[in-house]
N, C-alpha and C positions, 0 to 999 in steps of 0.2 A: 504494500500500500504506500502511495506517495504521500509524504508528510511535508507540508510547507510551513516554514517558520512564520509566526505571526507578523514579524517585522517585514519580511519579504511580501506577505499578503497585502499589508498596508500599502507599500510602495507600488506594487503592481496595480492594485485597485485605484490608487491615487492617479497614476499616469493614464490609465484607461479612461477614468471618469473625467479627468481634467480637460482633455481635448474636446469631448462632446459637450460638457457643461459650459465651458467658456464660449464656444461658438454659438450655442443655443441662447445663452443669456446675454450675449453681447459684451462679455467681460474681456478686456484685452489680455491675450495670452503672450507670454514671452518665454523663451528658452535660452540657455547659454551652453556653449561647448567650450571647454577650456583645457589648456595644457600648462603644467607648471613643472619647473625643475628647481631643485634646491638641495640643501644639506639637512640630514637627519642626525640627531644626536640622541643616543640611548642613555637614560639615567637609571641607575639602580640605587634606590634609597637605602639599601642594606650595605652598600659599599661606599667608602669615603674616597677611594681612588679609582678613577676610570681610565682605561687605556684603549686606544684604537676604536673609539665609539663613533667617530664622525664618518658619515657615508653619503654619497650622492644618491638622490632618488628622483623619480619622475612620476607624475600623476596626470591622468586624463580623466575628466569628469564631464557630466552633462546634468543640467538641472532645468526643470520646467515648472512654470507656475503662472500666477496672475499678477497683473500690474494694477495697483490702486494708487493714483497720483504718482508720487515719486518712489513708492515702495514696491518691491518685488517680493512676493511670498511664494515659496515653492518647495519642491523636494528634488533630490538628486541621487545619482549613483556614480561611482568612480572606479578606477583601476589604479592602484599604487604599486610601484615596483622599486625595490631597493637594489641598486646595481652591484654593490659589494656582496651582500648576502644572498642575492638572487631570490628575494622574498617577494611574493605577490599577495596583496590584500585588496579588499573590495569594500570601500566605504558606502554606506547608505545614510542619507542625512536630510534634515529639513534646513531650509535656508531663508534668511531675510536679508534684503539688500536695499539700501537707500541711495538714490542718485540725486545729487544737487545739480539741477539742470539750468540754473541761472547764469552759469559761467560757460564760456566756449568749450572748455576741456571736460566738463561734466565729471567732477570727482565723485567717487562712491565709497561706501563702507559696506561690509558684508559680514555676516556671522552664520556659521554652519554648526549644527549639532546633530549627532546621531550615533551610529555604531559602525564598527569596522569588522568585517568577516575575514578571519585569517585561518586558512585551512591547516596550517602547520602547528598552531598553538593548541594546547590542551583545552583552554577556554576559548572557543572559536569566536565569540563575539566580544568586542572591547568597546569602551566608550571613546567617542571621537568628537573633537571640537576644533573650530577654525575661526580666526579673525582675519579679515583682509581689507585692503584699501587700495585704491588706484584711480586712474583717470581714463576717460575715453580719448583715444588718439585718432579715431575715425568714427564715422556715424555708427558702425556696428562692431568696432574693435576696441577692446579695453586692455590696458596694461596695468598690472598692479603687483603688490607684494602680499604674501600670505604667511601667517604664523599659525601652526596647527600642533595639536598634541593628541595622542591616543594612549589609553591605559594598557598596561600589560599585567599578566599575573605576577604574583610574588613581589610586590613593592617595586615595580619597574614600569617606566613609561618612556615614550619617544616624543621628542619635540622636533618640529620641522620649521625651516624658514625657506621660502621659495619666491621666485619671480613667476608670475602667471600672465598668460595671454588668453583673453576670452573673446569669443565671437557670439554676438546676440542673434537670436532667431525670433521671428515674429515681429510684433509692433515695437 
């Protein structure tokens, strides 16, 4: 029997309903596709000395939602790859983004919160959070920075800093 995690059910249902409901109700839809590259640093709170913990990572994600004035509210999914450890993880998150459109460059701030699925860890789901900021460099292209963290079992977590490029879909 196929068992689907409740978190995955929520996101699948969200994406399926979002497209139909926004079109029917006349609510502006927007989506974003982004790629980020940066450094990840692993912290173990049980150790006072860390060695060789810095590593390069890349992440691709997509998020979809609705636009209410300057606010974007939505949900997203991503693929995270650590180049040194060859580790692959899959974040599922809710996102809120505010764009200040009174200036030519349109600065934005963004927060993401959710979970990361990691098939290699004993506890497969971990807590995930991100804060980001940036500017629009073109009508549909944004450039920004992103700080993120996710928990790990046994007093251990990873902090990330990255440069991100986003492309907006929809209105």
